[in-house]
Each structure stands twice: as structure tokens, then as C-alpha cells.
N, C-alpha and C positions, 0 to 999 in steps of 0.2 A: 196068340193069333187073334186077329180082329173078328169080333162077331158081326152078325149081319147089320145091326143098327150102326155100329162103329164104322163099318164099311160104307154104308149109305151116307153117313155124315161126311166121311173123307172124300168119297168119290164125287158126291154132288157139289161139295164145296170146291173141289179141284176143278170141276168141269164147268160150273156155273158161277162161282164166286159167291160171296156172302149175300144173303137176302137183304134187300133194302127194307128198312123199317119205316112205318108210316107215322107221321106226326098226328096226334089227336088234337092238342091244344097248345097254344102259346100264351103263357102267363106273363103279363107285363106290369111293371111297377117299380122294380129296382132301379136305382140311378147309377149303380157302379157294378163292378164285376161280382158275379155270384160264385161264392167259394164252396157252398155246402148245401146239400139237400138230403132229406129223409122222409120217407113215408111213415105215417102212423101205422101201428100194427094191423088195424082194420082196413087200411088202404084208402080211407075217406079224406084224410088230411095229408097235405104235403107242406113240409117246413122248408124254408130256404133262408140262408144267411149271406150277407153281401158286404162288400167294401163300403156300402153306404151306412153301415152301422145298424141296420135293421134286421129283425127276424120277422118274416112273413109266414103266416099260417094260412095256406090256401085250401079252400073247399074244392076238392078235385072235380066234383060234379058241376058246380056252378062257375068255378073259375074266380070266385071272389076271395079277397084276402083280408085278414086282420093284420095290421101293421104295428110292430112293437119296436120302439127305440131301445135297442138291446145293449149296445156297448158304444163307448166313446172311442171309436175306431172300428176296423173291419170285424165282422163276424166270420171267423175262419172255419168253424166246424159247429155241428150240432147233432143231437141224438135224442130219440124218443125213449122213454121208459117202456118197459115190456107191457104195462097195462094201458099205455097211451095217454096217461093223464098228465105227464111231466115232459118238458122239453128242456134239455140242457144246452148251453151255448158257450163257445170259447171265443175270446176276443183279443184284439190287438191292444187292449187296455190292461193286459195282464190278469184279467179276471175270468172266472168261470161263473156262470149264472144259471139258475133254474127258473122255469116259468110254468104257470098253469096252462096246459095245452088247450083248454076249452076257453077260459076267460082271457088269457093272455097276461094275467097279473103276475108280477114278480113274486118269487118264493124265497130263494136263498142267493147270497153272494159268497163266492169262495176266493179267499185271498191268500196268496203265498207264493205264487210264481214272481219271479223278478224281471221277467220279459214277456213279450207277446205269447199268448197261448194259442197254439195251432190245432189242437185236436182235443176231443172229449168223447167219453163213452159212459154209459150207465150200465151197471151190473144187471144181470137177469132178474135178480130178486129186488132191484130198485133201492138197495140199502147203501150202495157205494157208487162213487164216480171215480173215473180215471181221466187224467189230462196230461198233455205233453207240451213242452214249450221251448221257446228260443233259448232258454237258460239251461238247456241240455237235459232237463230232469223230467221224470215221470212222477206224478203225485197221485196217490190214493186219498179219497175223501169220504167222510161220513156224510151221507146224503141228507140226513135229518139235522145234524148239528153244524154242517158247512165247515168242519174243521178237517185239516189234513191228518191222515192216520199214518202215512208213510211217504217217504221220498225214495224213489227207486233210481239210484245212480248207476250208470254204466255206459250210457251213450256219451259220446265226446263232442257231438254236434247237435244241431236242432232236431227236436223230436216232432215229426209231422203227422204221425198216425198212432192211434191206440184202439184196441178192440178186445172186448171180453169174449171168451169162449162161451158157447151156449149153456154150459153148466156153471159158469162163473168161476171155475177153479184156476183158469189161466188168463193172463193178460198178455196180448202181443203189442209191441211198440216198434215203430219204424222211424228211421232217422237219416239225415244227410250224411252220417258217418258210414253209409252204405250197408249198415247192418239191420237185421230184424232180431228182436230179442223176445224170448218167452219167459214170463215171470210167474212164479207160484204165488197166487194172491194171498192165501192164508199165511204162508211162511214169509211173505215179502222178500223172496229171494229169486235171483236169476236162475232159471232152469236150463236155458239153451240159447246160443247165439247162432242165427242162420246167416251164413255168408254166401254170396253168389252174385248179387247185383254189383255193377261196376261204377255206379254213381248214386246220387241221393235216392233214398227210398221214401216215397210219399205216403200214401194211404196203405192200410192193411185191413183185411176182413176175413173172419172165420166162415166156413160153410155151416149149414144148419145143423149137421151132426158133429161139428167140432173137429173132424178128422183132417180137414184141409185148411190151409191158410193161403190167401192170395195177396200179392203185393204189387204195387205200381211203382215204376222208377223213372228217374231222368235218363236211364240208359236205353230207354224206348221200349222196354219189355215189361211184360206181365210174368210173374213167376207164381207157380202154386208149390206148396210145400206140404210134406207129410208131417203132421204135427207130432205124432207119436214117435216116429223115427228121427225127427229133427233134421230132415234133409230135403232138398229140392226134389219136386216131382216132375215139373215140366217148365220150360221156358216158352212163352208164346210171343212169337216175333211177327210183326206186321205194321205196327204203328211207325210213322215216319218221323216222329218228334216225341219229346218226353211225355210220359204217362202220368197223370196227376191223380187219378182216382180209380178205385176198383171195388167191386162188390160181387157177391154171389147173387144169382137170380132165383128168387123164391127158395124152394127146397130142392132145386136142381144142382147139378155140378157145373152149370153154365156160369160163366164169369163175364161181367160187363166192365169195360174200361173206358176212361175218358182221357183225351190226349190234346196236346198242343197242336196236333195236326188237324184239328177242327172236327174229328170224328169220335163217335162212341161205338165200340166194337163188342160183339158177343161171341164168346169163345166156348166151344164145347169142351168141357173138362175131361170127358171120356175119350173122345176121338181126337182131341187136341188140335182142332181146326177152328178158323173163324167161320161162324154160322150166319151172323147178321151184322148189319152196319147201319148206323144213323149218321147221316152227314149234313144235317140241317143247320149246323152252327156257323155263323159268320166269322168267328175267331176261335181262340182256344176254348176247348171244353175242360172246365176245371172240376166239375162235380157230376156224379152219376148216382142214382138211387133206384131201387126196384121195390115194387109191392111184394108182400109175402106170398100172395098167390101166383106170382110169376107172370101176371098178365100185362103189367104196365111198367114202364121205366120213365124216369125224368132225368133230364140233364140240363146243364147251364154252364156259363162261363164268361168270357170277356167279349167285348165288342158291343153287341146290342143289349146285353144284360137281361135277356129274355130266358125264362124257364120254360123248356119244352117237355111236354108229356107225350109219350108215344107208345104204340102197341108193340109188345114182344111176344104176344101169345102165339101167333102163327110160327115164329121161329122156334120157340121153346117146345111147344106141344105137337106140332105137326109131324106126323110120321108117314104121311102119304108121299109118294114120289111125285115131284113136279111133273107136269105134262111133258115138258121138253125132255126131261130125263127118261120118261116112259118110252119115248120114241127112239131112244138110243139102244138098239138091240143088244149089243155086247154087254152094256152095263145092265140092262134088264135081265139078261140071261145070268149074269154073275150074282145079282141080288136074289134071283129066284132059286138058282141051283147051287151057287157057291162052289168055287174051285178050291177054296181054302188058301188061295195065294193072291197077291196083288202084283200086277205086272210092274216092271221096272220103271216105266214112266209115271205111274201113279205114285210109286215110292219116291221118285225124284221130286214130284210136285209137293208131296207132303213133308220134304225134308226141311222146310222152313221152320218146323216145329221141332225144337231139340229137346231131348229127354236126358 
């Protein structure tokens, strides 16, 4: 049975639609598609990677950027270390590289992949990196020595996403072979294969407690997975085109997704409905990132190559009913007194979310 908060989310979303999110800043400088974004742990710096081969480190407050010529080819992904001192990048030149997040100076170069590297992640303790490539493999690296410690074979097509669990014990990988795989990092072995998407799976992300995994796919859906049970939890339907990126919002169960339909959407992981939407992109949205405090999101993609920073705090943290909803007597009575049931009409409206 839905509790009051879940009922509020479902009913208000059904009646009013997603809340429009407001843009705060437009960060200009990239000259090609922006493929990757990440906030530093303190939220003060935003890193972006582009088809122009550069890594840009933006001061969120001032909007000024430090530009680093990072790869001989596109920068497809990037990640901050947990202490915020290091940024790792994955490039079309088959390399993974690390950089000093403050000075922008290069640190290490990781060689071993035989084709373009599409994704990278840094372990929570900062001692290891993971990367995925067009060569169909996932590699684990020693962060200090820049040497490969393991090659995880299992995917049969391009690996587009990798993510460490918050405790560093698991690694998730997502691929154009339609599968998501969970790996035991210490044992270097595959623990589970998550099937359900019907086309390429692009990015993947763990929730802050490590219990959930979210994935984005060319099949136009976002899926959440129960990590412990190794099975799908929900399929979030709404995007009109492929979904390229996904992330959890702060420490919430809220999920943000970026799509070829030019929108970034915020989904409530508990009530399983779309709560917010940002539609300010001129073309495909390839990347989305959120600050750890859940107040800001950033997104970017193709077309104008602009990184947009926008406010999500109202959507995530607001628990007051919107004025228009307060004036709907039936809804207000339900939320105040609760019949314990949802009318068939609302159930039909909510049927676009499959579990």
C-alpha cells in the first residue's frame, strides 16, 4: 500500500505533470559535443569532457574554467576521486588518464585497451580505477602504478558504463550487448548478469547506499535494479528517444536521466513517477550529473555544446503541496485523511511505470 508521501508524488505528478526545473547558469567554451560531467564531492567544481578533446574544470560559483588538452580524440567519460583531488578521464585515443583536480597537471597514463575507452570510475578508496572499452573488456587498474591488475571478460560488445559500489566491493558494467554485469572486485569474478533491457545499455550508477543500481538504455527506458537480489526493481518509461546517461540525485532515491529527446528527467524511485524535467537543451542530452547535496544538477550534450547548471532542490526536497493541488478538494481530502485506496483513474495514469 502506498504511504502518504508516495501517494502525494503519484497524484501530483499525474495531475500536474513533472515540475519544470530552472536553469541557473550556462557554461560555454566547448567546441564539440559534451559527453561527460561530474561534480566534485564538495560541489564547488564541475568537470566536463567533450568531443573537442578537452577536460574543463569549472568553478561553479564564478563560471570560470580551466581547460586541459586531455586526449587525442574525444573525452567520453570522467570521474572524481572521493577526496576530490584527482580526476580520471577516458578517451577515444584508447587511453585512461588522471589529472590533479586543482592544478590540472597530468598524473598517470593507463595503457592497455586496444580500442576507444568509453567509461571510467575511481574506487571509493582511490586505490583502483575501472574502465570499459570498445574492445569489449573491463579493466581494473592500480591507481598509483598505472598498471592493469585484471581484465574482466564477459561482455561481447562495447562496454559503455562502469561504476563502483559505495563500499568498493562490487563493480557494475553496462554494454551494447544489452546486459549489465556485477563483478566481485576482490575475486575478479562475475557475480551476476542483469538482463531486461532490449537494446544497448549505456551508463550505470549505484545509489548512495549501494542497494540499487540504475541503468540507461537505447530502448528509451531507465531501469532500477535490486543489487542484492540481482533483479529488476522498476522500469521508468517516458523518454521518447534513447537514454544516454543516468545518476542518482544526492542521497535520495531520485534518479536523473538524460536523453536523445533533448530532456533530462527526474524520477522518484519510491513512487516510481517522473517528478521533474529540464528541457533547455537544443539537441540530444548526453550527460547528467548531480551534486552530493542534491541541490544542483548539470547536463549537456550535442548542438550548442553548452553545459547547463540547474536547480533541483525544489523538486527533491519540497514536501508542501503546490497551491493548485491544495485547491483540489478531493485530492486534499485524500491526502489529509487517506482512504487507503487509489481510484482506478489514478491507477491507469500510473500504469506507465512497470514493475
